[in-house]
N, C-alpha and C positions, 0 to 999 in steps of 0.2 A: 566204721565205729558199729559196736553192735547195736540191735534194735533198742531204743530206748523206752518201749512199751512193754507191760508186763500182763501177760494172760496165764491165766490159770492159778494164779498166785496171788498173794497180798502185794502190795506197792510198797518197798523199802522206803522208809522214812524220807530219805534225801529227794525221793523224787515225788514224793506225796503232795497234791496241790489241794487247793481251796479248803471248806470246812473252818474258815478262820472264826466266825461267831461261836461254833459248836467247840472247837478247841478252847476258846476264851472261856466259855461256859465250864468247860470241864476243869480247867484249871483254877476255876474260880471254887469250884466244888473241893477239888483237893487240897488248896490252899485252907480253905476252913474246915476241914476233915467230914465233909459232906459226902453224899453221894448221888451217884446219875445214873440214869438208865438209858442208853441210846436204842433205837430201833429203825428198821429200814429192811425193804425188801432183798431177797437175793441180788446180789452184783451193786450194791449200794455203796460198799467200801466199809463195813463194820470192823471187820479184821485189820485192816489197813488202818482206820482211826486208831484202835487200841495200841498198834505197834506204834504208830507216831506219838500218842502219850507214852508211850515206854521207853523213846530216845532221849538221852541226857541231852542231845542238841537241841531238841525242842524244849525243853525246860529251860535252856540258856536261853532261846528265841524269845521266850515269855519272862525273862529276868527272873527267874525261879532257881533255887540252888536245889540241887538233886541229892547232894550228900546225904542228907540225913534221911532220904526216903529210899526204903527197899521197893523196888517195882516188881512184882511177879503178874505176869501173864499166863492164865489157865484157861482151857477150852474145856467146857462140860462135855462138847462131842467126843473128845479124847477118852473119856471115862466110860468103859463098857464094860456091862452095862451100868448106867449112872446109880450110884448110890451114895447117900451122904457120906457115909464112911469113906469111900472112895474119894469124894471130894475133899473132905478135910484132909486126906493123905496126901493127895496130889498137891495142895497148897502147902503143907506144910515141907513137902520132899523138895518144891521148886523154892521155897522160901529159904531152905537151908543152904541150897547152893548159891544165893545170894550174899551169904553171910561169912565170906572167908575171914573177915577181919574181925568176926566175933565169935571166938571158938565155943567160949561158955554159953552162948545161947544155939550155938550147933548141936552141942552135947546134950542140952537140955531136948530140942528136937530129936535128936537120936532116942532118947528114953522115952520119948511120947509116941515115936513111930514103932517103937518093939512092943506096943499097947494097941487096942482099938482107939482109933483116933475120932473126935467128937468134936463139937463146937468148945468143948472147954478147954480143948488140946491148944486150938488158935488163941483162945483167950490167956492163955497162960504165956505164950509165945509173945502175945501183943504187950504185956506186963512188962516182959523182958525189953521188948523193944524200945519202950518208955522210958524204961530205966537208962538206956543207952542213948536218949534224947534220938531216936531214931521213930518211924511210924512207917506203915505198910499200906502202899497204893496196890490194892487188889484188882486186876483188869481181870474180868470173866466174860469169856466169848461163847457162843453158842448157848447162852443161858436157856433157849428152850428146852434142852436135853435134860434139864433140873425141874420142868413145869411139865413133863410127860410121865406118866406111870410106865413101868415096865415089869415083868415078873419078878424081879427083886427090888421094886419099889413100889409099894403101895399109895393110894390117895392120901390116906392117914399120915404114912411116912414123908408123904411130900410136903404136908400142911405143916408137920412139925419142924421140917427142915428150914421152910419158908420163915415160920416163927422164930426159929433160933438164928436165922440169918438177921431178920431185924430186930431182935434182942441184942445180937453181938454189934450190931452197927447205930443203934438208936438208943438203947437201955444201959448197956454195961458201962462201968468205969472206962474201960479200954478203948472205948470208942474215940476218945482223944487221939489215939495212935492209929486210926484206920480211915481209909477213903476208899470205897467201892464204886466201880465204874463196870456196869453188867451191858452187855448186847445181844439182842434178840431179833427174831423176824417181825414182830410185831408188838404194840404196847403190851406191858406188862398185865394190867389190867383186863385184857384180852385173853390172857393164857393162866396156864396154873389153876388152883382149887377155884370154887365158887366161893363168893364172900359169907362170911356171917355177920349177919345185919347188926349183932350185938359185940363185935369186936372191930377195932381199927383195921383199916385193909391192910394186908402184909406187904405192899408195895408202897405205903405212903412216906415213906423217908427216902424216896429218889425224886430228883429233878430230872423230868421226862423231857428228852429230846430226839426229833426223828432226823435221819440223813435222808434228806430228798434228792431227787434228780440235781446234776448239776446246772446251775444258771450260765447265761452267756458267759460270763467272765472267767469260770470255772471251766467252762467247755474248752474256751481259747487257749486259757493257761496250759489244761492237759494236753491238748495235742501242739501245742506250741506255736500257735498261728500268729502271725506276725500282721500288723494292720501297714503293710508297705505300701507307700504313695505308688498310686498306678496300678495297683493290683485290688483294689477294694471290691470291684465287681465279682472276680473271680472266687475271693474269701467269702462273701455273702452266699452265692453260689455252692461253693463246696459246704461251707456251714450248714446251709439249707440240706443240702442233700445227706450228710452225715447225720444231723439230727433227726431226719425223716426214718433212716433205719435203725438208727442206735438210741434215740431219744438221749435223755439226760443222764442214762445209767453208766456210772464210771468204768464198769467191767465191760461194757459194750463198747463205750469209746476207745478203752485199751484194744480190744480186737481190732475196732476200725483203723485205729493209728498202726497198730503192726501190720495190717495188712497194705495200708498206703506205702509204709515206709519200706516196706519188700520191694512194693512195684517202682518205688521211685530208685531203689537203690541195684535192682537189675534192669531198667528198662532203658539206660544209654539213650534217653532221648525221645522214645517212642510214645505213641499215645496210649494213656491209659484205657483198659477194656472195660468200660462200665459194665457192661451185661456180666462179665468172668467175676468181677470184682463183686458186686452186689449177690451173685448165684454162691460163690464162696463164703461171703459173711454169712447170708442165711443159713447154710448148711453147717456152718461152725457153731452157729449160734443156737440152733433149732432146740436143742436139750434145754438150754436156758429157759426159752420160751414155753416149751412144755412142761417143765418143774413149775413156772409160775402158774401157767392154767391149773395144774392139778392141786395146787395149794389153795386156790380159790375154793370157798364153799358153794353150794348151789345157788345161793341168791347173788352171791358175786359173779358167778359165770352168768347168769341171767342178766343181769345188769351190763355186762360186759356185750352179751349178745344185741342187747337193744341201743347200746351206744354205736356199735358196728353199724345196725340198720338205721340210726340217724345219719351216720356219716354216708353210707350210699345214699340214702334220700338226698342227701347234698350233691351227689355225683351223678345221679339219675333223676334228676329233679323233674325232668320233661315225662316221666314214666308216669300216669296218673293212677297205677294200682299202690303208689307209696303214700299212703296217707297216715302218717304217724303223728298226727297233732295232740294224740293223749298220751304219749308216752311220758311227759312231764308230769302227769299227775303219779307215775310210778315212781321216778325220780324224787319227787317231794317227800314220798313215803319211806325213801330207802336212803335218807341223806348220810347216816352213820354208815352203811355200807359202802356209799361212794366214797367217803373220805378216807375208809380203810384203803382201797384201792387206789386213791391217791396218794396215801403215805407211802404206799407200797411201790410208788413209782411207776404204775401201770396206766394210769390214765392222768390227764392234765384238766383240771377247772379253770375255766373262764369266766368273769362275770361281765354280761354286758347287759345295760339297762336295769339293773337290779336280776336280771336272768342268769341261773348257772348252765353253762355250757360245756359238756365233757368230749374230749378226744384222747385218742391212744397217744402213749408216749413213742411208740414205736409203729411203723408200719407193718413190721414182722408180725408182732403181736396181733394187729387188726386183721392181717391176713390168716392167722391162726383161728380167730374167734370166726371168724367167717364160713371157713372150712367146718367148725365144730357146728354153725347153724345147719350146715348142710348135713350134716352127719346126724342131725337130731332125729333119731326115729319115731319118738311118741311126743308129739306136740301137746295132746292132752297131757301129759304129766307135768311139763313146763307151765302149762297156763295156770296152774295152780298159784305157781309163784309169780309168773309174770303178769298176770292179770285179775290179784287178787283184791284190788283197792278200784277194779273198772267196772263198768257197766258190760252187759252182754254185747252192746252195740259197739263200743269203744274197742273191746277186745277183738272183735270181727274183724275190724279195720288191719290191725296187726298180724292176725292169723292171716288174712289176704295176702299181705306183703310178705311174708316168710313162705308161704305154699309158691308166691310168683318167684321169690329167688330160686326156690328147687327146681324150677322149671326152665330158669333163664341163667345159668350158672356161667356161661361163659361171659355174658353180658356183665354180670356182675364183677367177675375178675377182672375184666379190663379196666374197671372202674377204680381198682384199685391198685393196679399194676403201678409199681415205682421205679422198677431197676434202670429201664431205658430212660425215663423222663426224667427224674431228678438229677441221677448221676451222671450228668453229660460227660463225654471223653474229652477230657484236659490234656493239652501235652504235660507229660509228667515234669518236664523243665520248669513249667510254670507253677506247678505242685509244690515242687522243692521250693520256691521262692515264697510259697505261702507259708512255711513251717520254719520255724528255729532250729533245725537239725543240722548238727555239723558234725 
């Protein structure tokens, strides 16, 4: 059997798992000709989600008739450089391909494409679709590209484009024939142009929905884990190990599953080499975690470093140099930034006795952040952000902790080493029994 996991590409709709409530919300919006904005960090499955929505089988599963819907999936990232005219042209071109049974509308689109395309071009086509008892489901991936200027796309042009999208979706008569779902890396209100306090926000016609890391049920479903009687202990250990290195990122879990499948297929009953597995996994996912780090702003990077310090404090609790009792002051001042990191799937927040505690979704990300701590050349520059709400005495405690880490890298590294401890060597025959791989 071919490897059932998909690495470096969207998951086909028939292999898509989870996101039940998010799909229900999307179809509610489509049914009402309303709009939705989904967001999530790299690897959260935004493209797979949109392709799942585009599948006629998915519509049938939700007991909806797709025959009157014209479904168009467009990526703003493929419009290089992004311009409004290029966007409207791409939408019209893809829409034309979907209308083989509507030659009159195709002819109308051909006429529009022969000239400069605008919002009004699509508005005319929507009117024709309505006359034919049809409506457009416009699925827009990589919407971030439309919210960034370039040499051919100014701030003023961006504001106009977003205003036109809102007008088309919210104010025009043709809105009855359009449902738009966009996907981006962050919330729309954190992207794009600054708000004009005298106008309604350009994004307030969307229902906002984040794609978060997979929960335990979705985790088991993706990997095909079966709760077979007598293997519960192995299941728990394997789940713990994979969660530790991959978190709940769908893309990371696809990679982990692909590795395990190849090990099982070629093992012939041999023991799984845990060290080799973890080393290859970290090597193949390094770029993903590096990109995640680079996407963080300076405040987010500093917060991640503080979370890493808190984690090390728990693992090196006997060392008196670790006095981090005042980090909570910083966390309380940066709740919005911490929420952003949580929504991107970088960290997890748990509440105990009314107090928020933060940890990394992946131990690989944690190791990367600790390395960045070691590579910090000028602590004084970071102190401005680290210690802004703290007194000199409180800041000194954290400074001492960081300086101690610089001098004791080996001890700190051993405290977060995960490859040999968590992924215990399991017989591949036992691993086969844990998964529903046929």
